[in-house]
C-alpha positions, 0 to 999 in steps of 0.5 A: 301305374303299377310299381316297378318292383326291380331290385326289391328284395322278396322271401317265399316259404314252401318256395320249393315245390308247386305254387311256390315254386312259380312264384319264386320265378316270377318275382326273380323275372320281375327283376326281385331279389328272391330268399326261397324257404324249404326244408331242405331238398334237392329241389329246394338247393336247385333254385340257386341256379335260378338265381334264388338266394336258398335257405332250408327252413322248418317253418313250424320252428321260430328258432329257425324262422327268426334265423331264415329272416335274419340271414336274408337281411344279412345277405340283401341288406332290407326286406320289402316283400314277404309271402307266407306260401308254405302249407300243408293239407291232406284229407281225412274223415276228422272223426278218425284223424290223429292228433298229428293230423290236426296238429300239423295244419296249426303247426304249419298253417297258422303257427308258422305264418305267425313266427315268420311275421313276427320276425319279418314286422321290424324290417318290413317296417324299415321299407314300408313293405309288403305282407301276403298270405296265401289263403284256400277258396276252401275258407268260403265253401270248406270241403269235406274231409279238408274241414281242419285245413279249411279251419287253418285258413280260416285262422290266417285270414282273421289274424291278417285282418286284425294285423292290418289296422294294427301295422297300417301306421307302420306303412306294412301292407297285408293282404290276402291272396285267396287261391282256387285250385291250381294245376301241379301241387305237390300237396297230394304227394304223400295222401294216404290212397283209400283217404283219397279215393274217398275224398274224391268220391265225397267232393263229387257227390257234394259238389266241391268237385264242380265248384272248384272247377278245371285247375288254373295254372301255376304260372297264372296264380304267380302273375295274380300274386305278382299284380297284386305286389306291383299296385301303387303303394297308396292303396292295399288290396285287403283280400283278392280271390283268385280261382279257376274261370274254366268249367270243370273238376280236379283229375282225381274228381273226374276218375271218381266220377267216371 
């Protein structure tokens, strides 16, 4: 029987846009109390109307992360579930990559998660809680021009793998949710136009566009997350990969293919 999660406290990073926003809604609809973390924006503030406790936070800043976790526990009195969703990805030819292109992916996608886990461990130990890291299908089949992103997500998965046994005696479950392509993501909003065009041409040519399939809905991915959280407490899912079921390709790749 799936567990009742109503009344539990969840913290979600990257909560203001894309899948993170749907994660917040899905957990709140299940009766959970949700702390929503993201950089300051009108989108983050608007989650207050949906019942979330919003905390402006730069996940790459360990001091800000420590404070956000402390604020969550101070507000709700406990912490049961942490969803490490915040991430960046942008396509670029590696040869032409700037220092910032490479560094930013690891500052947010790896170090940011490390700061979050470290801050959350004492509170998750108290509740025998659950840490979930959002990864990507690109770990298994790295996309050209997204190699740095795939490498950062592979590092995330290895970190979780090592911490499973380290924290198992504390009753803390560590799960990777490896996501496929999802509709409505905000990651491409600030992509360089020329790099974006080159990226879609490249993944059509290599077959990655067809591999990823027709993008799934963010609502479906949020249901997958909730299902993992609601599993009985005597079992743990180390890794679940949830990918698009339908044939197709991302919209940008369709345009490039045409």
